[in-house]
N, CA and C atoms as a LAMMPS dump frame, in Angstrom:
ITEM: TIMESTEP
0
ITEM: NUMBER OF ATOMS
651
ITEM: BOX BOUNDS ff ff ff
-5.0000000000000000e+02 5.0000000000000000e+02
-5.0000000000000000e+02 5.0000000000000000e+02
-5.0000000000000000e+02 5.0000000000000000e+02
ITEM: ATOMS id mol type element x y z
1 1 1 N 82.16 -330.749 -219.136
2 1 2 C 81.509 -330.008 -217.612
3 1 3 C 82.456 -329.042 -217.113
4 2 1 N 81.751 -328.203 -216.814
5 2 2 C 82.809 -327.417 -216.39
6 2 3 C 83.756 -327.703 -215.189
7 3 1 N 84.486 -326.489 -214.776
8 3 2 C 84.77 -326.877 -212.903
9 3 3 C 83.992 -326.874 -211.982
10 4 1 N 83.145 -325.863 -212.07
11 4 2 C 81.776 -325.823 -210.642
12 4 3 C 80.793 -326.935 -211.004
13 5 1 N 80.994 -327.517 -212.532
14 5 2 C 80.174 -328.289 -212.25
15 5 3 C 80.669 -329.567 -211.552
16 6 1 N 82.075 -329.673 -211.317
17 6 2 C 82.476 -330.405 -211.458
18 6 3 C 82.649 -330.757 -209.549
19 7 1 N 83.034 -329.742 -209.21
20 7 2 C 82.737 -329.619 -207.923
21 7 3 C 81.188 -330.238 -206.852
22 8 1 N 80.159 -329.638 -208.351
23 8 2 C 78.764 -329.537 -207.461
24 8 3 C 78.502 -331.154 -207.464
25 9 1 N 79.703 -332.051 -208.734
26 9 2 C 79.307 -333.98 -208.422
27 9 3 C 79.644 -334.262 -207.555
28 10 1 N 80.866 -333.113 -207.016
29 10 2 C 81.694 -333.849 -205.551
30 10 3 C 81.239 -333.616 -204.057
31 11 1 N 80.2 -332.338 -204.248
32 11 2 C 79.282 -332.294 -203.354
33 11 3 C 77.775 -333.275 -203.42
34 12 1 N 77.189 -333 -204.034
35 12 2 C 76.471 -334.203 -204.057
36 12 3 C 76.784 -335.67 -203.533
37 13 1 N 77.783 -335.794 -203.902
38 13 2 C 78.199 -337.009 -203.383
39 13 3 C 78.481 -337.445 -202.014
40 14 1 N 79.272 -336.367 -201.955
41 14 2 C 79.407 -336.068 -200.294
42 14 3 C 77.951 -335.392 -199.686
43 15 1 N 77.126 -335.138 -199.96
44 15 2 C 76.123 -335.197 -198.949
45 15 3 C 75.192 -335.809 -199.284
46 16 1 N 74.952 -337.449 -200.118
47 16 2 C 74.109 -338.67 -200.727
48 16 3 C 75.248 -339.39 -199.384
49 17 1 N 76.023 -339.028 -199.347
50 17 2 C 77.165 -340.124 -197.811
51 17 3 C 76.312 -339.675 -196.419
52 18 1 N 76.774 -338.079 -196.476
53 18 2 C 75.706 -337.67 -195.232
54 18 3 C 74.706 -338.304 -195.095
55 19 1 N 73.319 -337.978 -195.717
56 19 2 C 72.344 -338.409 -196.102
57 19 3 C 72.05 -339.525 -194.98
58 20 1 N 72.603 -340.52 -195.97
59 20 2 C 72.786 -341.992 -195.699
60 20 3 C 73.223 -342.274 -194.111
61 21 1 N 74.112 -341.213 -193.512
62 21 2 C 74.84 -341.3 -192.224
63 21 3 C 74.014 -341.153 -191.21
64 22 1 N 73.202 -340.101 -191.351
65 22 2 C 72.297 -339.367 -190.55
66 22 3 C 72.858 -338.335 -190.362
67 23 1 N 73.937 -337.624 -190.66
68 23 2 C 74.742 -336.705 -190.4
69 23 3 C 73.728 -335.576 -191.395
70 24 1 N 72.561 -334.847 -190.963
71 24 2 C 72.174 -334.109 -191.734
72 24 3 C 72.562 -332.894 -192.079
73 25 1 N 72.895 -332.07 -190.932
74 25 2 C 73.571 -330.846 -191.44
75 25 3 C 73.99 -330.781 -192.248
76 26 1 N 75.25 -331.627 -192.446
77 26 2 C 76.071 -331.93 -193.299
78 26 3 C 75.939 -331.951 -195.251
79 27 1 N 75.177 -332.865 -194.862
80 27 2 C 74.333 -333.344 -195.757
81 27 3 C 73.73 -331.626 -196.23
82 28 1 N 72.799 -331.086 -195.527
83 28 2 C 71.906 -329.799 -196.005
84 28 3 C 73.277 -328.92 -196.898
85 29 1 N 74.835 -328.4 -196.094
86 29 2 C 75.833 -327.997 -196.312
87 29 3 C 76.375 -328.444 -198.122
88 30 1 N 76.395 -330.031 -197.671
89 30 2 C 76.822 -330.482 -199.572
90 30 3 C 75.823 -330.278 -200.249
91 31 1 N 74.586 -330.312 -200.22
92 31 2 C 73.781 -330.126 -201.249
93 31 3 C 73.657 -329.23 -201.629
94 32 1 N 73.648 -328.072 -200.317
95 32 2 C 73.567 -326.512 -200.659
96 32 3 C 74.867 -325.839 -201.919
97 33 1 N 75.954 -326.291 -201.36
98 33 2 C 77.434 -325.709 -202.163
99 33 3 C 76.793 -326.393 -203.82
100 34 1 N 76.272 -327.72 -203.962
101 34 2 C 76.13 -328.24 -205.013
102 34 3 C 74.946 -327.815 -205.95
103 35 1 N 73.634 -327.403 -205.353
104 35 2 C 72.686 -326.339 -206.02
105 35 3 C 73.836 -325.277 -206.406
106 36 1 N 74.542 -324.994 -205.277
107 36 2 C 75.149 -323.147 -205.587
108 36 3 C 76.125 -323.536 -207.116
109 37 1 N 77.189 -324.188 -206.906
110 37 2 C 77.552 -324.887 -208.33
111 37 3 C 77.528 -324.661 -209.638
112 38 1 N 76.027 -325.463 -209.093
113 38 2 C 75.37 -325.715 -210.246
114 38 3 C 73.839 -326.047 -210.305
115 39 1 N 72.96 -324.667 -210.235
116 39 2 C 71.263 -324.037 -209.809
117 39 3 C 70.677 -324.556 -210.876
118 40 1 N 71.158 -325.322 -211.965
119 40 2 C 70.292 -325.968 -213.241
120 40 3 C 70.124 -327.259 -212.842
121 41 1 N 70.786 -328.449 -212.09
122 41 2 C 70.576 -329.355 -211.72
123 41 3 C 69.696 -329.645 -211.219
124 42 1 N 67.815 -330.569 -211.417
125 42 2 C 67.104 -330.696 -211.121
126 42 3 C 67.919 -331.681 -209.469
127 43 1 N 68.722 -332.668 -209.266
128 43 2 C 68.326 -333.506 -208.619
129 43 3 C 69.323 -332.501 -207.467
130 44 1 N 70.404 -331.551 -207.261
131 44 2 C 70.918 -331.469 -206.393
132 44 3 C 69.532 -330.634 -205.703
133 45 1 N 68.566 -329.853 -206.271
134 45 2 C 67.721 -329.664 -205.779
135 45 3 C 66.92 -329.885 -204.678
136 46 1 N 66.542 -331.472 -205.498
137 46 2 C 65.885 -332.238 -204.769
138 46 3 C 66.33 -333.466 -204.047
139 47 1 N 67.842 -333.873 -203.402
140 47 2 C 68.379 -333.879 -202.483
141 47 3 C 68.392 -332.629 -201.673
142 48 1 N 68.45 -331.656 -201.879
143 48 2 C 68.284 -331.088 -200.676
144 48 3 C 66.979 -330.689 -200.322
145 49 1 N 66.115 -331.169 -200.729
146 49 2 C 65.184 -330.913 -200.395
147 49 3 C 64.524 -332.56 -199.394
148 50 1 N 65.521 -333.381 -199.662
149 50 2 C 65.545 -334.887 -198.869
150 50 3 C 66.229 -334.561 -197.985
151 51 1 N 66.963 -333.828 -197.312
152 51 2 C 67.874 -333.563 -195.972
153 51 3 C 66.783 -332.842 -195.112
154 52 1 N 67.119 -331.428 -195.758
155 52 2 C 65.554 -330.886 -194.724
156 52 3 C 64.277 -331.366 -194.303
157 53 1 N 63.883 -332.143 -195.379
158 53 2 C 62.918 -332.929 -194.898
159 53 3 C 63.175 -334.101 -193.991
160 54 1 N 64.721 -335.124 -194.274
161 54 2 C 65.124 -335.338 -192.887
162 54 3 C 65.096 -334.901 -191.449
163 55 1 N 65.378 -333.523 -191.818
164 55 2 C 65.665 -332.87 -190.679
165 55 3 C 64.379 -332.586 -189.936
166 56 1 N 63.604 -332.631 -190.793
167 56 2 C 62.296 -332.119 -190.019
168 56 3 C 61.949 -330.539 -190.108
169 57 1 N 63.076 -329.835 -191.224
170 57 2 C 62.682 -328.37 -191.429
171 57 3 C 62.193 -328.541 -192.475
172 58 1 N 60.74 -328.112 -192.716
173 58 2 C 59.64 -328.445 -193.505
174 58 3 C 59.196 -326.467 -194.266
175 59 1 N 59.714 -325.754 -194.005
176 59 2 C 59.558 -324.772 -194.582
177 59 3 C 61.194 -324.395 -195.586
178 60 1 N 62.197 -324.615 -195.365
179 60 2 C 62.592 -324.926 -195.518
180 60 3 C 63.082 -325.962 -196.872
181 61 1 N 62.659 -327.257 -197.25
182 61 2 C 62.243 -328.411 -197.455
183 61 3 C 61.586 -327.724 -198.869
184 62 1 N 59.899 -327.497 -198.505
185 62 2 C 59.334 -326.589 -199.298
186 62 3 C 59.939 -325.453 -200.117
187 63 1 N 60.885 -324.988 -199.691
188 63 2 C 61.903 -323.771 -200.647
189 63 3 C 62.484 -324.263 -201.717
190 64 1 N 62.825 -325.203 -200.809
191 64 2 C 64.168 -325.855 -201.711
192 64 3 C 62.457 -326.695 -203.224
193 65 1 N 62.224 -327.438 -202.516
194 65 2 C 61.366 -327.982 -203.767
195 65 3 C 60.497 -327.004 -204.583
196 66 1 N 60.41 -325.873 -204.512
197 66 2 C 60.527 -324.75 -205.191
198 66 3 C 61.658 -324.879 -205.924
199 67 1 N 62.255 -325.191 -205.526
200 67 2 C 64.267 -324.396 -206.482
201 67 3 C 64.302 -325.709 -207.691
202 68 1 N 64.061 -326.927 -207.077
203 68 2 C 63.265 -328.172 -207.602
204 68 3 C 62.838 -328.317 -208.816
205 69 1 N 61.736 -327.607 -208.523
206 69 2 C 59.996 -327.135 -210.35
207 69 3 C 60.942 -326.612 -211.051
208 70 1 N 61.453 -325.792 -210.452
209 70 2 C 62.132 -324.573 -210.913
210 70 3 C 62.827 -325.239 -212.439
211 71 1 N 63.658 -326.399 -212.265
212 71 2 C 64.536 -327.096 -213.227
213 71 3 C 64.146 -328.229 -213.461
214 72 1 N 62.944 -328.447 -212.696
215 72 2 C 63.004 -330.094 -213.263
216 72 3 C 62.751 -329.991 -214.897
217 73 1 N 62.442 -330.935 -215.796
218 73 2 C 62.376 -331.717 -217.276
219 73 3 C 61.339 -332.243 -217.803
220 74 1 N 61.523 -333.446 -216.486
221 74 2 C 60.881 -334.594 -216.757
222 74 3 C 59.211 -334.198 -215.885
223 75 1 N 58.176 -333.803 -216.988
224 75 2 C 56.946 -333.128 -216.358
225 75 3 C 56.353 -334.581 -215.362
226 76 1 N 56.452 -336.125 -215.879
227 76 2 C 55.688 -336.694 -214.964
228 76 3 C 56.529 -336.363 -212.898
229 77 1 N 57.14 -336.658 -213.32
230 77 2 C 58.058 -336.459 -211.894
231 77 3 C 57.855 -335.175 -211.535
232 78 1 N 57.776 -333.797 -211.989
233 78 2 C 57.732 -332.483 -211.859
234 78 3 C 56.003 -332.936 -210.972
235 79 1 N 55.328 -333.175 -211.853
236 79 2 C 53.612 -332.692 -211.248
237 79 3 C 53.327 -333.648 -210.05
238 80 1 N 54.139 -334.683 -210.199
239 80 2 C 53.403 -335.494 -208.78
240 80 3 C 54.658 -334.545 -207.352
241 81 1 N 55.525 -334.273 -207.709
242 81 2 C 55.614 -333.014 -206.628
243 81 3 C 54.806 -332.008 -206.509
244 82 1 N 54.42 -331.392 -207.544
245 82 2 C 53.573 -330.302 -207.395
246 82 3 C 52.306 -330.476 -206.538
247 83 1 N 51.984 -331.903 -206.67
248 83 2 C 50.9 -331.92 -205.597
249 83 3 C 51.118 -331.806 -204.186
250 84 1 N 51.92 -332.278 -203.723
251 84 2 C 52.972 -331.471 -202.294
252 84 3 C 52.379 -330.405 -201.899
253 85 1 N 52.019 -329.696 -202.86
254 85 2 C 51.523 -327.775 -202.218
255 85 3 C 50.12 -328.328 -202.029
256 86 1 N 49.702 -329.347 -202.524
257 86 2 C 48.18 -329.045 -202.183
258 86 3 C 46.812 -328.963 -200.596
259 87 1 N 46.133 -328.405 -201.21
260 87 2 C 45.354 -328.97 -199.605
261 87 3 C 44.998 -329.371 -199.648
262 88 1 N 44.527 -330.236 -200.298
263 88 2 C 43.502 -331.305 -200.006
264 88 3 C 44.389 -332.243 -200.125
265 89 1 N 43.856 -333.646 -200.155
266 89 2 C 43.551 -334.747 -199.145
267 89 3 C 43.53 -335.994 -200.801
268 90 1 N 45.027 -336.263 -200.518
269 90 2 C 44.444 -337.328 -201.732
270 90 3 C 44.056 -339.051 -201.691
271 91 1 N 44.596 -339.407 -202.626
272 91 2 C 43.633 -340.435 -202.045
273 91 3 C 43.722 -342.144 -201.324
274 92 1 N 45.316 -342.326 -200.824
275 92 2 C 46.084 -342.673 -199.393
276 92 3 C 45.697 -342.099 -198.596
277 93 1 N 45.866 -340.458 -198.464
278 93 2 C 45.786 -339.956 -197.314
279 93 3 C 44.258 -340.266 -196.916
280 94 1 N 43.07 -340.454 -197.952
281 94 2 C 42.211 -340.525 -197.692
282 94 3 C 41.654 -341.635 -197.078
283 95 1 N 42.02 -343.367 -198.139
284 95 2 C 42.237 -344.349 -197.482
285 95 3 C 42.547 -344.819 -196.144
286 96 1 N 43.572 -343.773 -195.665
287 96 2 C 44.105 -344.531 -194.204
288 96 3 C 43.863 -343.434 -193.231
289 97 1 N 43.12 -342.212 -193.171
290 97 2 C 41.944 -341.904 -192.467
291 97 3 C 41.118 -342.708 -192.053
292 98 1 N 40.45 -343.165 -193.247
293 98 2 C 39.585 -343.97 -193.169
294 98 3 C 39.42 -344.93 -192.011
295 99 1 N 40.109 -345.665 -193.007
296 99 2 C 40.734 -347.268 -192.318
297 99 3 C 41.71 -346.964 -190.534
298 100 1 N 42.376 -345.812 -190.026
299 100 2 C 42.634 -345.729 -189.121
300 100 3 C 41.439 -345.089 -188.018
301 101 1 N 40.502 -344.556 -188.18
302 101 2 C 39.207 -344.116 -187.139
303 101 3 C 38.598 -345.86 -187.083
304 102 1 N 38.615 -346.524 -188.68
305 102 2 C 38.045 -348.021 -188.309
306 102 3 C 38.672 -348.502 -186.851
307 103 1 N 40.619 -348.217 -186.702
308 103 2 C 40.607 -349.63 -186.195
309 103 3 C 41.035 -348.546 -185.282
310 104 1 N 40.496 -347.358 -184.394
311 104 2 C 40.46 -346.882 -183.305
312 104 3 C 41.559 -346.494 -183.134
313 105 1 N 42.178 -345.545 -184.086
314 105 2 C 43.394 -344.726 -183.89
315 105 3 C 43.527 -343.254 -183.38
316 106 1 N 43.679 -343.105 -182.334
317 106 2 C 44.074 -341.249 -182.062
318 106 3 C 43.963 -340.338 -183.664
319 107 1 N 44.383 -339.301 -183.353
320 107 2 C 44.392 -338.104 -184.633
321 107 3 C 46.327 -337.66 -184.175
322 108 1 N 46.196 -337.647 -183.429
323 108 2 C 48.172 -337.545 -183.547
324 108 3 C 49.162 -338.898 -184.292
325 109 1 N 48.12 -339.917 -183.874
326 109 2 C 48.777 -341.373 -184.929
327 109 3 C 48.282 -340.78 -186.646
328 110 1 N 47.218 -340.464 -187.354
329 110 2 C 46.771 -340.503 -188.237
330 110 3 C 47.498 -339.202 -188.514
331 111 1 N 47.857 -338.21 -187.439
332 111 2 C 48.763 -337.046 -188.358
333 111 3 C 50.552 -337.852 -188.383
334 112 1 N 50.528 -338.395 -188.045
335 112 2 C 51.753 -339.552 -188.153
336 112 3 C 52.246 -340.131 -189.292
337 113 1 N 50.904 -340.605 -189.451
338 113 2 C 50.943 -341.346 -190.988
339 113 3 C 50.366 -340.556 -192.237
340 114 1 N 50.161 -339.133 -192.158
341 114 2 C 50.394 -338.458 -193.279
342 114 3 C 51.372 -337.195 -193.445
343 115 1 N 51.923 -337.293 -192.163
344 115 2 C 53.226 -336.951 -192.13
345 115 3 C 54.134 -337.9 -192.833
346 116 1 N 54.251 -338.641 -192.552
347 116 2 C 55.056 -340.132 -193.052
348 116 3 C 55.166 -339.913 -194.685
349 117 1 N 53.274 -340.719 -195.621
350 117 2 C 53.737 -340.528 -196.209
351 117 3 C 53.861 -339.239 -197.563
352 118 1 N 54.211 -338.269 -196.426
353 118 2 C 54.626 -336.863 -197.135
354 118 3 C 55.832 -337.247 -197.573
355 119 1 N 56.529 -337.958 -196.877
356 119 2 C 58.199 -337.794 -196.263
357 119 3 C 58.562 -338.848 -197.298
358 120 1 N 57.613 -340.099 -197.128
359 120 2 C 58.161 -340.714 -198.302
360 120 3 C 57.946 -340.701 -199.593
361 121 1 N 57.486 -339.494 -200.111
362 121 2 C 57.383 -338.992 -201.539
363 121 3 C 58.497 -338.33 -201.713
364 122 1 N 58.72 -337.218 -200.35
365 122 2 C 60.004 -336.487 -201.023
366 122 3 C 61.378 -338.087 -201.043
367 123 1 N 60.992 -338.797 -199.824
368 123 2 C 62.887 -339.44 -200.021
369 123 3 C 62.839 -340.125 -201.276
370 124 1 N 62.232 -340.789 -201.929
371 124 2 C 62.034 -341.966 -203.213
372 124 3 C 62.78 -341.029 -204.067
373 125 1 N 63.015 -339.468 -204.075
374 125 2 C 63.474 -338.887 -205.366
375 125 3 C 62.559 -338.71 -206.549
376 126 1 N 63.187 -339.148 -207.27
377 126 2 C 63.469 -339.67 -208.264
378 126 3 C 62.567 -340.411 -209.452
379 127 1 N 62.605 -341.32 -208.242
380 127 2 C 62.025 -342.951 -208.548
381 127 3 C 60.679 -342.734 -208.871
382 128 1 N 59.955 -343.281 -209.689
383 128 2 C 58.882 -343.747 -210.278
384 128 3 C 57.985 -343.911 -208.866
385 129 1 N 56.658 -343.526 -208.729
386 129 2 C 55.671 -343.374 -207.77
387 129 3 C 54.219 -344.098 -207.931
388 130 1 N 54.087 -345.698 -207.838
389 130 2 C 52.908 -345.396 -208.71
390 130 3 C 51.451 -346.234 -207.501
391 131 1 N 50.931 -345.792 -207.554
392 131 2 C 49.418 -345.872 -206.554
393 131 3 C 48.047 -346.562 -207.168
394 132 1 N 48.199 -347.089 -207.891
395 132 2 C 46.732 -347.85 -208.442
396 132 3 C 45.905 -348.695 -207.28
397 133 1 N 46.646 -348.775 -206.192
398 133 2 C 45.947 -349.424 -205.102
399 133 3 C 45.585 -348.353 -203.948
400 134 1 N 45.608 -347.179 -204.334
401 134 2 C 45.732 -346.835 -202.503
402 134 3 C 45.898 -347.408 -201.279
403 135 1 N 44.826 -347.583 -201.363
404 135 2 C 44.095 -348.713 -199.908
405 135 3 C 45.512 -349.611 -199.383
406 136 1 N 46.548 -349.974 -200.587
407 136 2 C 47.862 -351.173 -199.707
408 136 3 C 48.721 -350.096 -199.343
409 137 1 N 49.101 -348.259 -200.143
410 137 2 C 49.82 -348.009 -199.302
411 137 3 C 49.068 -347.004 -198.028
412 138 1 N 48.267 -346.96 -198.179
413 138 2 C 47.721 -346.088 -196.911
414 138 3 C 47.695 -347.891 -195.242
415 139 1 N 47.521 -348.976 -196.039
416 139 2 C 47.522 -349.567 -194.898
417 139 3 C 48.779 -349.992 -194.421
418 140 1 N 49.634 -350.06 -195.718
419 140 2 C 51.537 -350.164 -195.584
420 140 3 C 52.254 -348.662 -194.234
421 141 1 N 51.514 -348.056 -194.841
422 141 2 C 51.698 -346.653 -193.538
423 141 3 C 51.247 -346.607 -192.601
424 142 1 N 50.208 -347.518 -192.23
425 142 2 C 49.028 -348.099 -190.485
426 142 3 C 50.02 -349.071 -190.399
427 143 1 N 50.538 -349.64 -191.074
428 143 2 C 51.092 -350.924 -190.357
429 143 3 C 52.475 -350.102 -189.464
430 144 1 N 52.671 -349.305 -190.382
431 144 2 C 54.927 -348.328 -190.199
432 144 3 C 54.39 -348.015 -188.599
433 145 1 N 52.936 -347.147 -188.683
434 145 2 C 53.073 -346.577 -187.229
435 145 3 C 52.946 -347.509 -186.024
436 146 1 N 51.812 -348.493 -186.757
437 146 2 C 51.797 -349.615 -186.013
438 146 3 C 53.21 -350.378 -184.927
439 147 1 N 54.02 -350.383 -186.019
440 147 2 C 55.179 -351.184 -185.681
441 147 3 C 55.968 -350.26 -184.932
442 148 1 N 56.24 -348.766 -185.398
443 148 2 C 57.036 -347.586 -184.384
444 148 3 C 56.264 -347.758 -183.311
445 149 1 N 55.076 -347.242 -183.107
446 149 2 C 54.782 -347.173 -181.792
447 149 3 C 54.245 -348.571 -181.352
448 150 1 N 54.725 -349.711 -181.017
449 150 2 C 54.352 -350.869 -180.562
450 150 3 C 52.914 -350.915 -180.297
451 151 1 N 52.261 -350.593 -181.645
452 151 2 C 50.186 -350.788 -180.739
453 151 3 C 50.225 -352.276 -181.07
454 152 1 N 48.966 -352.881 -180.458
455 152 2 C 48.843 -354.214 -180.207
456 152 3 C 47.684 -354.439 -181.073
457 153 1 N 47.707 -354.095 -182.497
458 153 2 C 47.124 -354.47 -183.557
459 153 3 C 47.909 -354.833 -184.691
460 154 1 N 47.304 -356.238 -184.87
461 154 2 C 48.21 -357.127 -185.608
462 154 3 C 48.242 -356.86 -187.445
463 155 1 N 48.814 -357.335 -188.251
464 155 2 C 48.433 -357.602 -189.903
465 155 3 C 47.001 -358.043 -190.583
466 156 1 N 46.658 -359.14 -189.399
467 156 2 C 45.333 -359.27 -190.152
468 156 3 C 44.616 -358.343 -189.666
469 157 1 N 44.576 -357.537 -188.968
470 157 2 C 43.318 -356.612 -188.511
471 157 3 C 43.175 -355.806 -189.931
472 158 1 N 44.808 -355.146 -190.111
473 158 2 C 44.877 -354.153 -190.96
474 158 3 C 44.971 -354.62 -192.384
475 159 1 N 44.834 -356.022 -192.686
476 159 2 C 44.312 -356.488 -193.9
477 159 3 C 43.226 -356.69 -194.026
478 160 1 N 42.204 -356.59 -193.524
479 160 2 C 41.041 -357.03 -193.371
480 160 3 C 40.001 -355.492 -193.072
481 161 1 N 40.634 -354.666 -192.683
482 161 2 C 40.527 -353.654 -192.276
483 161 3 C 40.27 -352.564 -193.829
484 162 1 N 41.949 -352.714 -194.93
485 162 2 C 42.108 -352.282 -196.04
486 162 3 C 41.601 -352.91 -197.423
487 163 1 N 41.634 -354.249 -197.098
488 163 2 C 40.795 -355.24 -198.083
489 163 3 C 42.131 -355.54 -198.911
490 164 1 N 43.347 -355.828 -198.381
491 164 2 C 44.657 -356.172 -199.173
492 164 3 C 45.149 -357.58 -198.714
493 165 1 N 45.841 -357.609 -199.267
494 165 2 C 46.802 -358.864 -199.179
495 165 3 C 47.678 -359.707 -197.891
496 166 1 N 47.828 -359.546 -197.592
497 166 2 C 49.218 -360.082 -196.43
498 166 3 C 49.901 -359.664 -197.026
499 167 1 N 51.062 -360.119 -198.25
500 167 2 C 51.796 -360.792 -198.671
501 167 3 C 52.452 -359.184 -199.721
502 168 1 N 51.27 -358.047 -199.99
503 168 2 C 51.327 -356.925 -200.266
504 168 3 C 52.079 -356.17 -199.712
505 169 1 N 51.314 -356.438 -198.495
506 169 2 C 50.845 -355.207 -197.57
507 169 3 C 52.91 -355.516 -196.743
508 170 1 N 53.296 -356.793 -196.637
509 170 2 C 54.539 -356.531 -195.732
510 170 3 C 55.733 -355.879 -197.037
511 171 1 N 55.14 -356.623 -198.296
512 171 2 C 56.348 -355.93 -199.415
513 171 3 C 56.308 -354.141 -199.29
514 172 1 N 55.226 -353.636 -199.51
515 172 2 C 55.327 -351.778 -199.005
516 172 3 C 55.627 -351.606 -197.873
517 173 1 N 55.225 -352.155 -196.544
518 173 2 C 55.946 -352.074 -195.271
519 173 3 C 57.199 -351.589 -195.396
520 174 1 N 58.134 -352.7 -196.401
521 174 2 C 59.665 -353.292 -196.208
522 174 3 C 60.395 -351.624 -196.639
523 175 1 N 58.91 -351.137 -197.836
524 175 2 C 59.359 -350.433 -199.009
525 175 3 C 60.128 -349.013 -198.092
526 176 1 N 58.798 -349.272 -197.031
527 176 2 C 58.453 -347.343 -196.209
528 176 3 C 59.914 -347.421 -195.685
529 177 1 N 60.066 -348.571 -194.491
530 177 2 C 60.854 -348.522 -193.479
531 177 3 C 62.523 -348.588 -194.312
532 178 1 N 62.583 -349.357 -195.248
533 178 2 C 63.875 -348.768 -196.071
534 178 3 C 64.693 -347.668 -196.566
535 179 1 N 63.265 -346.621 -197.565
536 179 2 C 63.014 -345.931 -197.626
537 179 3 C 63.163 -344.599 -196.925
538 180 1 N 62.713 -344.86 -195.823
539 180 2 C 62.64 -344.013 -194.349
540 180 3 C 63.491 -343.939 -193.866
541 181 1 N 64.465 -345.832 -193.326
542 181 2 C 65.126 -346.238 -192.623
543 181 3 C 64.727 -346.058 -191.22
544 182 1 N 63.454 -346.18 -191.167
545 182 2 C 62.233 -346.29 -189.561
546 182 3 C 63.599 -347.614 -188.983
547 183 1 N 63.257 -347.025 -187.565
548 183 2 C 63.491 -347.45 -186.475
549 183 3 C 62.216 -348.395 -185.67
550 184 1 N 62.46 -349.245 -184.642
551 184 2 C 61.2 -348.766 -183.505
552 184 3 C 61.331 -347.716 -182.811
553 185 1 N 60.258 -346.932 -182.185
554 185 2 C 59.721 -345.963 -181.384
555 185 3 C 60.419 -344.522 -182.155
556 186 1 N 60.695 -344.73 -183.127
557 186 2 C 61.394 -343.376 -183.935
558 186 3 C 61.11 -342.343 -183.843
559 187 1 N 61.521 -341.503 -183.913
560 187 2 C 61.254 -340.057 -183.159
561 187 3 C 60.455 -339.195 -183.935
562 188 1 N 60.417 -339.274 -185.301
563 188 2 C 59.459 -338.533 -186.243
564 188 3 C 58.258 -339.138 -186.119
565 189 1 N 57.83 -340.598 -186.054
566 189 2 C 56.555 -340.617 -185.673
567 189 3 C 56.097 -341.752 -184.451
568 190 1 N 56.828 -340.712 -183.469
569 190 2 C 56.242 -341.986 -182.172
570 190 3 C 55.09 -340.605 -181.701
571 191 1 N 54.43 -341.441 -180.896
572 191 2 C 53.491 -340.465 -180.198
573 191 3 C 53.177 -340.566 -178.512
574 192 1 N 53.627 -342.245 -177.936
575 192 2 C 53.885 -341.699 -176.634
576 192 3 C 54.642 -340.758 -175.787
577 193 1 N 54.587 -340.393 -174.787
578 193 2 C 54.898 -339.679 -173.948
579 193 3 C 56.022 -339.806 -173.557
580 194 1 N 56.821 -341.425 -173.201
581 194 2 C 57.836 -341.73 -173.365
582 194 3 C 58.268 -342.474 -173.922
583 195 1 N 58.957 -342.139 -174.659
584 195 2 C 60.158 -342.358 -175.367
585 195 3 C 60.871 -343.383 -175.132
586 196 1 N 60.671 -344.599 -175.266
587 196 2 C 61.989 -345.853 -175.048
588 196 3 C 63.24 -345.079 -175.054
589 197 1 N 63.355 -344.959 -176.691
590 197 2 C 64.65 -344.737 -177.346
591 197 3 C 65.999 -343.812 -176.079
592 198 1 N 64.476 -342.808 -175.591
593 198 2 C 65.139 -341.668 -174.453
594 198 3 C 66.497 -342.672 -173.982
595 199 1 N 65.466 -343.679 -172.772
596 199 2 C 66.14 -344.055 -171.61
597 199 3 C 67.954 -344.9 -172.169
598 200 1 N 68.043 -345.981 -173.68
599 200 2 C 68.632 -345.85 -174.16
600 200 3 C 70.254 -345.125 -174.031
601 201 1 N 69.571 -343.519 -174.281
602 201 2 C 70.415 -342.818 -174.718
603 201 3 C 71.441 -342.311 -173.868
604 202 1 N 70.161 -341.839 -172.541
605 202 2 C 70.381 -341.487 -171.63
606 202 3 C 71.982 -343.264 -170.687
607 203 1 N 71.79 -343.865 -170.924
608 203 2 C 72.41 -344.954 -170.573
609 203 3 C 73.175 -345.627 -171.179
610 204 1 N 73.71 -344.536 -172.5
611 204 2 C 74.982 -345.178 -173.642
612 204 3 C 76.033 -343.604 -172.987
613 205 1 N 75.253 -342.248 -172.475
614 205 2 C 75.908 -341.41 -172.046
615 205 3 C 76.013 -342.026 -170.803
616 206 1 N 75.696 -342.359 -170.247
617 206 2 C 76.368 -343.27 -168.81
618 206 3 C 77.957 -343.663 -168.796
619 207 1 N 77.416 -344.704 -169.499
620 207 2 C 78.853 -345.536 -169.894
621 207 3 C 79.915 -344.928 -170.581
622 208 1 N 79.115 -344.379 -170.73
623 208 2 C 80.152 -343.245 -172.171
624 208 3 C 80.998 -342.592 -170.66
625 209 1 N 80.393 -342.366 -169.343
626 209 2 C 81.317 -340.542 -168.383
627 209 3 C 81.579 -342.005 -167.607
628 210 1 N 80.569 -343.528 -167.323
629 210 2 C 82.263 -344.158 -166.456
630 210 3 C 82.737 -344.773 -167.301
631 211 1 N 82.677 -345.503 -168.137
632 211 2 C 84.565 -345.398 -168.882
633 211 3 C 85.284 -344.064 -169.238
634 212 1 N 84.904 -343.032 -169.39
635 212 2 C 85.407 -341.897 -168.625
636 212 3 C 86.328 -342.204 -167.621
637 213 1 N 85.804 -342.309 -166.59
638 213 2 C 86.461 -342.3 -165.11
639 213 3 C 86.864 -343.669 -164.947
640 214 1 N 86.745 -344.534 -165.767
641 214 2 C 87.372 -346.009 -165.634
642 214 3 C 88.73 -346.158 -165.806
643 215 1 N 88.435 -344.987 -167.051
644 215 2 C 90.351 -344.909 -167.568
645 215 3 C 91.657 -343.746 -167.241
646 216 1 N 90.926 -343.724 -166.459
647 216 2 C 91.594 -342.172 -165.73
648 216 3 C 92.739 -342.81 -165.027
649 217 1 N 93.827 -342.478 -165.273
650 217 2 C 94.932 -342.715 -164.125
651 217 3 C 94.802 -342.345 -162.557
């Protein structure tokens, strides 16, 4: 291993730590440095793609993904990511659109579910993704949108629409939550006019101001 490759490993490790702690700009810088030092390593390109995606910069994410595809040697993984450039709907997206219509969900919510599926497929990195039952993934994505947006749609309704078991739904939903690090009212997928997280941010800022005032001599 050359000195540049060793340095790339260190940059990549730093990037992963920043990524996990949601320090996205620092993660991007670290992964970009890793790519610069070792441009033939597909892992670094893919991690850069993941960081851009988590930060919502899809143009840069697709550019980084192109770099990844030029270096990836595992054909199955590369083929999965090449599908992201397709303009057509995959089976999961087709299932979730039909199911969300049956549940009377609106277009912005459908759009967020499709966005979530795109981001999930990028966020898993080189982990295998199996979709033998697209309706299961579709149901889990819909359930995630329902939970994030506090919609009054129960698991039983989703299970009935997508023809899946409640246990399988919960398992796939948990995978999505953990991979995307979802939270209630997650800004990435919330469609309401007023996000309750804004009030929490305002309250935290006010508390900080009050504390500074309290600590003043």
